[in-house]
Biotite code that builds the C-alpha atoms (Angstrom):
import biotite.structure as struc

atoms = struc.array([
    struc.Atom([-23.654, 9.909, -4.054], chain_id="A", res_id=1, res_name="MET", atom_name="CA", element="C"),
    struc.Atom([-23.094, 6.238, -4.771], chain_id="A", res_id=2, res_name="ARG", atom_name="CA", element="C"),
    struc.Atom([-19.433, 6.835, -5.644], chain_id="A", res_id=3, res_name="LEU", atom_name="CA", element="C"),
    struc.Atom([-18.861, 8.874, -2.472], chain_id="A", res_id=4, res_name="ALA", atom_name="CA", element="C"),
    struc.Atom([-20.384, 6.136, -0.348], chain_id="A", res_id=5, res_name="LEU", atom_name="CA", element="C"),
    struc.Atom([-18.290, 3.484, -2.070], chain_id="A", res_id=6, res_name="ALA", atom_name="CA", element="C"),
    struc.Atom([-15.160, 5.579, -1.565], chain_id="A", res_id=7, res_name="LEU", atom_name="CA", element="C"),
    struc.Atom([-15.899, 5.925, 2.168], chain_id="A", res_id=8, res_name="ALA", atom_name="CA", element="C"),
    struc.Atom([-16.597, 2.198, 2.585], chain_id="A", res_id=9, res_name="MET", atom_name="CA", element="C"),
    struc.Atom([-13.556, 1.235, 0.541], chain_id="A", res_id=10, res_name="GLY", atom_name="CA", element="C"),
    struc.Atom([-11.308, 3.560, 2.558], chain_id="A", res_id=11, res_name="SER", atom_name="CA", element="C"),
    struc.Atom([-12.502, 2.251, 5.886], chain_id="A", res_id=12, res_name="ILE", atom_name="CA", element="C"),
    struc.Atom([-12.494, -1.394, 4.753], chain_id="A", res_id=13, res_name="GLY", atom_name="CA", element="C"),
    struc.Atom([-9.015, -1.195, 3.242], chain_id="A", res_id=14, res_name="ALA", atom_name="CA", element="C"),
    struc.Atom([-7.598, -0.294, 6.669], chain_id="A", res_id=15, res_name="ILE", atom_name="CA", element="C"),
    struc.Atom([-7.555, -4.024, 7.353], chain_id="A", res_id=16, res_name="GLY", atom_name="CA", element="C"),
    struc.Atom([-4.938, -4.617, 4.698], chain_id="A", res_id=17, res_name="MET", atom_name="CA", element="C"),
    struc.Atom([-2.433, -2.158, 6.138], chain_id="A", res_id=18, res_name="TRP", atom_name="CA", element="C"),
    struc.Atom([-3.198, -2.064, 9.866], chain_id="A", res_id=19, res_name="SER", atom_name="CA", element="C"),
    struc.Atom([-0.568, -4.666, 10.788], chain_id="A", res_id=20, res_name="VAL", atom_name="CA", element="C"),
    struc.Atom([2.179, -2.354, 9.494], chain_id="A", res_id=21, res_name="VAL", atom_name="CA", element="C"),
    struc.Atom([1.171, 0.271, 12.036], chain_id="A", res_id=22, res_name="VAL", atom_name="CA", element="C"),
    struc.Atom([1.150, -2.097, 15.019], chain_id="A", res_id=23, res_name="VAL", atom_name="CA", element="C"),
    struc.Atom([4.201, -4.136, 13.963], chain_id="A", res_id=24, res_name="LEU", atom_name="CA", element="C"),
    struc.Atom([6.708, -2.661, 16.488], chain_id="A", res_id=25, res_name="PRO", atom_name="CA", element="C"),
    struc.Atom([4.203, -2.830, 19.370], chain_id="A", res_id=26, res_name="THR", atom_name="CA", element="C"),
    struc.Atom([3.257, -6.422, 18.650], chain_id="A", res_id=27, res_name="VAL", atom_name="CA", element="C"),
    struc.Atom([6.907, -7.362, 18.267], chain_id="A", res_id=28, res_name="GLN", atom_name="CA", element="C"),
    struc.Atom([7.643, -5.973, 21.721], chain_id="A", res_id=29, res_name="ALA", atom_name="CA", element="C"),
    struc.Atom([4.492, -7.389, 23.294], chain_id="A", res_id=30, res_name="GLU", atom_name="CA", element="C"),
    struc.Atom([5.138, -10.966, 22.206], chain_id="A", res_id=31, res_name="PHE", atom_name="CA", element="C"),
    struc.Atom([8.973, -10.745, 22.262], chain_id="A", res_id=32, res_name="SER", atom_name="CA", element="C"),
    struc.Atom([9.000, -11.943, 18.679], chain_id="A", res_id=33, res_name="ALA", atom_name="CA", element="C"),
    struc.Atom([11.139, -11.239, 15.654], chain_id="A", res_id=34, res_name="THR", atom_name="CA", element="C"),
    struc.Atom([9.998, -8.816, 12.984], chain_id="A", res_id=35, res_name="ARG", atom_name="CA", element="C"),
    struc.Atom([9.696, -11.729, 10.554], chain_id="A", res_id=36, res_name="GLY", atom_name="CA", element="C"),
    struc.Atom([7.433, -13.702, 12.872], chain_id="A", res_id=37, res_name="ALA", atom_name="CA", element="C"),
    struc.Atom([5.132, -10.749, 13.372], chain_id="A", res_id=38, res_name="VAL", atom_name="CA", element="C"),
    struc.Atom([5.144, -10.063, 9.623], chain_id="A", res_id=39, res_name="SER", atom_name="CA", element="C"),
    struc.Atom([3.413, -13.419, 9.113], chain_id="A", res_id=40, res_name="LEU", atom_name="CA", element="C"),
    struc.Atom([0.252, -11.518, 10.071], chain_id="A", res_id=41, res_name="ALA", atom_name="CA", element="C"),
    struc.Atom([0.607, -9.562, 6.844], chain_id="A", res_id=42, res_name="SER", atom_name="CA", element="C"),
    struc.Atom([0.854, -12.815, 4.886], chain_id="A", res_id=43, res_name="THR", atom_name="CA", element="C"),
    struc.Atom([-2.253, -14.051, 6.738], chain_id="A", res_id=44, res_name="ALA", atom_name="CA", element="C"),
    struc.Atom([-4.150, -10.902, 5.728], chain_id="A", res_id=45, res_name="ILE", atom_name="CA", element="C"),
    struc.Atom([-3.534, -11.487, 2.066], chain_id="A", res_id=46, res_name="PHE", atom_name="CA", element="C"),
    struc.Atom([-4.288, -15.221, 2.315], chain_id="A", res_id=47, res_name="MET", atom_name="CA", element="C"),
    struc.Atom([-7.629, -14.306, 3.914], chain_id="A", res_id=48, res_name="GLY", atom_name="CA", element="C"),
    struc.Atom([-8.099, -11.525, 1.338], chain_id="A", res_id=49, res_name="PHE", atom_name="CA", element="C"),
    struc.Atom([-7.712, -14.013, -1.528], chain_id="A", res_id=50, res_name="GLY", atom_name="CA", element="C"),
    struc.Atom([-9.964, -16.614, 0.089], chain_id="A", res_id=51, res_name="SER", atom_name="CA", element="C"),
    struc.Atom([-12.523, -14.025, 1.042], chain_id="A", res_id=52, res_name="GLY", atom_name="CA", element="C"),
    struc.Atom([-12.539, -12.572, -2.482], chain_id="A", res_id=53, res_name="GLY", atom_name="CA", element="C"),
    struc.Atom([-13.895, -15.833, -3.863], chain_id="A", res_id=54, res_name="VAL", atom_name="CA", element="C"),
    struc.Atom([-16.534, -16.151, -1.126], chain_id="A", res_id=55, res_name="ALA", atom_name="CA", element="C"),
    struc.Atom([-17.480, -12.484, -1.318], chain_id="A", res_id=56, res_name="THR", atom_name="CA", element="C"),
    struc.Atom([-17.859, -12.688, -5.093], chain_id="A", res_id=57, res_name="GLY", atom_name="CA", element="C"),
    struc.Atom([-20.313, -15.527, -4.709], chain_id="A", res_id=58, res_name="ARG", atom_name="CA", element="C"),
    struc.Atom([-22.261, -13.657, -2.007], chain_id="A", res_id=59, res_name="ILE", atom_name="CA", element="C"),
    struc.Atom([-22.296, -10.507, -4.164], chain_id="A", res_id=60, res_name="THR", atom_name="CA", element="C"),
    struc.Atom([-23.527, -12.399, -7.214], chain_id="A", res_id=61, res_name="ASP", atom_name="CA", element="C"),
    struc.Atom([-26.297, -14.117, -5.309], chain_id="A", res_id=62, res_name="ARG", atom_name="CA", element="C"),
    struc.Atom([-27.472, -11.470, -2.831], chain_id="A", res_id=63, res_name="TYR", atom_name="CA", element="C"),
    struc.Atom([-25.932, -8.166, -3.972], chain_id="A", res_id=64, res_name="GLY", atom_name="CA", element="C"),
    struc.Atom([-23.222, -5.892, -2.642], chain_id="A", res_id=65, res_name="ILE", atom_name="CA", element="C"),
    struc.Atom([-25.066, -4.613, 0.454], chain_id="A", res_id=66, res_name="VAL", atom_name="CA", element="C"),
    struc.Atom([-25.176, -7.971, 2.330], chain_id="A", res_id=67, res_name="PRO", atom_name="CA", element="C"),
    struc.Atom([-21.581, -8.700, 1.339], chain_id="A", res_id=68, res_name="ALA", atom_name="CA", element="C"),
    struc.Atom([-20.339, -5.325, 2.671], chain_id="A", res_id=69, res_name="VAL", atom_name="CA", element="C"),
    struc.Atom([-22.515, -5.642, 5.821], chain_id="A", res_id=70, res_name="ALA", atom_name="CA", element="C"),
    struc.Atom([-20.968, -9.048, 6.510], chain_id="A", res_id=71, res_name="LEU", atom_name="CA", element="C"),
    struc.Atom([-17.518, -7.601, 5.829], chain_id="A", res_id=72, res_name="SER", atom_name="CA", element="C"),
    struc.Atom([-17.985, -4.737, 8.274], chain_id="A", res_id=73, res_name="ILE", atom_name="CA", element="C"),
    struc.Atom([-19.241, -7.110, 10.969], chain_id="A", res_id=74, res_name="THR", atom_name="CA", element="C"),
    struc.Atom([-16.283, -9.440, 10.345], chain_id="A", res_id=75, res_name="PHE", atom_name="CA", element="C"),
    struc.Atom([-13.820, -6.558, 10.529], chain_id="A", res_id=76, res_name="LEU", atom_name="CA", element="C"),
    struc.Atom([-15.269, -5.139, 13.733], chain_id="A", res_id=77, res_name="ALA", atom_name="CA", element="C"),
    struc.Atom([-15.208, -8.477, 15.526], chain_id="A", res_id=78, res_name="ILE", atom_name="CA", element="C"),
    struc.Atom([-11.754, -9.356, 14.203], chain_id="A", res_id=79, res_name="SER", atom_name="CA", element="C"),
    struc.Atom([-10.159, -6.056, 15.265], chain_id="A", res_id=80, res_name="PHE", atom_name="CA", element="C"),
    struc.Atom([-11.541, -6.513, 18.800], chain_id="A", res_id=81, res_name="VAL", atom_name="CA", element="C"),
    struc.Atom([-10.189, -10.073, 18.869], chain_id="A", res_id=82, res_name="LEU", atom_name="CA", element="C"),
    struc.Atom([-6.795, -8.876, 17.606], chain_id="A", res_id=83, res_name="ALA", atom_name="CA", element="C"),
    struc.Atom([-6.594, -6.536, 20.573], chain_id="A", res_id=84, res_name="GLY", atom_name="CA", element="C"),
    struc.Atom([-7.381, -9.441, 22.905], chain_id="A", res_id=85, res_name="LEU", atom_name="CA", element="C"),
    struc.Atom([-4.906, -11.907, 21.381], chain_id="A", res_id=86, res_name="ALA", atom_name="CA", element="C"),
    struc.Atom([-2.836, -13.608, 24.075], chain_id="A", res_id=87, res_name="ALA", atom_name="CA", element="C"),
    struc.Atom([-0.183, -15.119, 21.808], chain_id="A", res_id=88, res_name="SER", atom_name="CA", element="C"),
    struc.Atom([1.416, -14.453, 18.451], chain_id="A", res_id=89, res_name="LEU", atom_name="CA", element="C"),
    struc.Atom([-0.203, -17.413, 16.728], chain_id="A", res_id=90, res_name="TRP", atom_name="CA", element="C"),
    struc.Atom([-3.654, -16.100, 17.818], chain_id="A", res_id=91, res_name="GLN", atom_name="CA", element="C"),
    struc.Atom([-2.769, -12.658, 16.481], chain_id="A", res_id=92, res_name="PHE", atom_name="CA", element="C"),
    struc.Atom([-1.734, -14.132, 13.117], chain_id="A", res_id=93, res_name="ILE", atom_name="CA", element="C"),
    struc.Atom([-4.873, -16.268, 12.882], chain_id="A", res_id=94, res_name="ALA", atom_name="CA", element="C"),
    struc.Atom([-7.080, -13.271, 13.658], chain_id="A", res_id=95, res_name="ILE", atom_name="CA", element="C"),
    struc.Atom([-5.392, -11.293, 10.928], chain_id="A", res_id=96, res_name="TYR", atom_name="CA", element="C"),
    struc.Atom([-6.480, -14.015, 8.504], chain_id="A", res_id=97, res_name="PHE", atom_name="CA", element="C"),
    struc.Atom([-10.028, -13.179, 9.581], chain_id="A", res_id=98, res_name="LEU", atom_name="CA", element="C"),
    struc.Atom([-9.302, -9.479, 9.016], chain_id="A", res_id=99, res_name="ILE", atom_name="CA", element="C"),
    struc.Atom([-8.247, -10.354, 5.477], chain_id="A", res_id=100, res_name="GLY", atom_name="CA", element="C"),
    struc.Atom([-11.532, -12.195, 4.954], chain_id="A", res_id=101, res_name="LEU", atom_name="CA", element="C"),
    struc.Atom([-13.440, -9.129, 6.103], chain_id="A", res_id=102, res_name="GLY", atom_name="CA", element="C"),
    struc.Atom([-11.395, -6.747, 4.010], chain_id="A", res_id=103, res_name="THR", atom_name="CA", element="C"),
    struc.Atom([-12.071, -8.653, 0.800], chain_id="A", res_id=104, res_name="SER", atom_name="CA", element="C"),
    struc.Atom([-15.626, -7.343, 0.336], chain_id="A", res_id=105, res_name="ALA", atom_name="CA", element="C"),
    struc.Atom([-14.555, -3.724, 0.506], chain_id="A", res_id=106, res_name="THR", atom_name="CA", element="C"),
    struc.Atom([-12.188, -3.959, -2.437], chain_id="A", res_id=107, res_name="PHE", atom_name="CA", element="C"),
    struc.Atom([-12.892, -5.775, -5.729], chain_id="A", res_id=108, res_name="ALA", atom_name="CA", element="C"),
    struc.Atom([-16.665, -6.369, -5.363], chain_id="A", res_id=109, res_name="PRO", atom_name="CA", element="C"),
    struc.Atom([-17.214, -2.829, -4.209], chain_id="A", res_id=110, res_name="LEU", atom_name="CA", element="C"),
    struc.Atom([-15.203, -1.388, -7.098], chain_id="A", res_id=111, res_name="ILE", atom_name="CA", element="C"),
    struc.Atom([-17.018, -3.651, -9.601], chain_id="A", res_id=112, res_name="ALA", atom_name="CA", element="C"),
    struc.Atom([-20.355, -2.451, -8.223], chain_id="A", res_id=113, res_name="GLU", atom_name="CA", element="C"),
    struc.Atom([-19.448, 1.196, -8.835], chain_id="A", res_id=114, res_name="CYS", atom_name="CA", element="C"),
    struc.Atom([-18.959, 0.896, -12.558], chain_id="A", res_id=115, res_name="ARG", atom_name="CA", element="C"),
])
């Protein structure tokens, strides 16, 4: 049961890492930007993912995995709504940094908790 729940949470949480690839052409057209400029959002995700991994590890060590994942889910939900409301490309890229922060709890700490 625990493994199935972790798999579901990991699958849903990992969407943050790859969601920019799906919306890349739409965002490129929306902001009249080059593919390279829009791809900076992908870089921002992994910068947030790395930063969030450190913070999430500390939260997990101190309070356990449940608060870390709950914070992650809240962060992801708010960030995806904000990404849809972004008025400029720089806002979109900054919000994807936040998505990376949220995604970080649903990867390494969750996998470590399952063993």
